[in-house]
N, C-alpha and C positions, 0 to 999 in steps of 0.2 A: 504494500500500500504506500503510495507516494507520501501521504501525510505523515505517517509514523515511521516508515522505513528510512526516509531521508531527513527526518528531524525538522519538519516545519515548526518553527518556533512559536509556541503559544504566546510568548511575549518577546518582542525584540528590544525591549528596554532593559538596560542593566539594572540589577537588583538595587543598587544604591540610589539610582535615579528613580526607580519605581517606588522606593520607600518615601522619598521626598514628595512624589506625585500623590501618594495616598493621603498625605497631610493636606494637600492643597485642592484636590478634586473632591466633589461631593461623593460620598460613599455609595450613592445610588447608581452611579455610572459604573457598569461592570463589563461592557462589551461594546464593540463597534462593528457595523456591517455596511460596507459600501454597497450601493445599489447600481446595477448595470442595466440599462435599457437594451433589451435584446429583440431581434426580429423573429426568432423562432424559439419559443421557450423549451420545447422538447429537444431540439438540437443542442441548446445551451446546457440543459441538464445532462444530456448524454455526454457532452464534452467534459464537463466538470466532474461527473461521476465515473465515467469510463476511462477517459484519458488521464485526468489528474487524480482520480480515485478519491474524490471527496464523497461525503455521504449526503443524502437528501435530508435536510433538517425539517422541512415542511413543504407542502405544495398547496396553494389556494386556487382552486378551479384551474382554468387553463391560462392564467395570466400572471401569476406571481409564485415565486418559489425561493427557498433558501437552501444553499448547499454549503458545506463546510468541512473542516477537519482541524484537529488539535485545538479546539476551542475557538477557532476563527470561522467567520462565515462571510458569504457573499450572497446578496439578494439579487434575484433576477426578475425583471419586470418586462412583460411583453409590451413592445412599442416600436418606434421607428428611430433607431440610433442615427445620429448625424454622421454621415460618411465624410463630409468635408472637414468636420472638427477632428475626426479620427485621423484623417490623412495629414492634417496640419500638425497634430500631436506627434505622429510617427516621424515626420520630417525633422522635428525638434528633439527627437529621442525622448519625448515625454512618455510617462507610463501612467496607467490607470490604477493599478494596484501593485504594491510591493510586498513580497513575502520573504521573510528571513528563514534560512534553513541551515542545518548543521552539517549536512552531507551534500554540498553543492555539486561535487564531481559525480557522485552516484545519481543524483537527480538529473543532471545534464545528460548522462549516458542513457537513462531511462527515457527522457524526453526525445532524444535523437532516435532511439529504437522504435518509439511509437509514432514517429514521423509527424510530430506536432510541428506546426510552423514556427521556426526559430527566427525572430526578428533581428536579434543581436546575439551572436555566438558568445560563448564563455570568454570573458576578458578580465584582465587585471586593471583596476583603477586605483588611484591614490587612496580612496576610501575603502577599497576592498574588491572582492571578486564578484561577478554578476553575469547573468544572461537574461534575455527577454524572449518571451514567446507571445503568440497572438491567438486569441480565442476566435470562434467562428464569426463573431460580429466585429472583429477588428480591434477589440480591446487588447492593450499591451500589458502583460503581466511580467513583472520583474522578479527575479529570484536572486538573493544575495547571501553571501556566506556570513553567518553571525559568529563564527568561531574566530578567535584571535582579534576581535575588534579593539579591545583595549591596547594590545601590543601594537597594532597597526596605527592607531591614533597617536601613540607616543613616538613611533618611528617617523611620523610625518609632521612633527612639530617644527616650527620655524627654527632655523639654526642661525645664531648671531655670528656673522662673518666679519664684523668690525673688530680689527686688532686692538683698538683703544679700549673698547668696552670689555674685551676678554682680559686685557692686562689689568684693568681697574678691578675686575672681580677677583683675580688671582693675587693681587697685591694688597 
């Protein structure tokens, strides 16, 4: 199962940040579910459940459904997605949903084997490793590696190259 096998992160926020957030957010907020307007709800449910191996959380008649995994969910609503907006977003490498995973390499191999449309192949960026796929309605889903995030952030901190400031600190 993609959700559990490749470690879709139930929370992509570091525990120390999550603790601070608990103090500032109302305790009644406990989840978030982005909504995607889809042209064929059956096709979308099939993509998310069969290709990404999400489970169906609910289905309301023939126009609304929720799919999810690892405590995360996506709501699907029957409608007419804007093709022009999706094309503009793809040109800018914008994404619609970002998923954090712990086994990015394994997930990428599985996605390639399933012949899911890969918009952006696996790549290394200053902020981490990622790849993008596209669902049947053109929504771009990003998957990024949540492992070693703290180490990566530390290794990419600005380095002071001014010799005067370095000598002032050491003297």
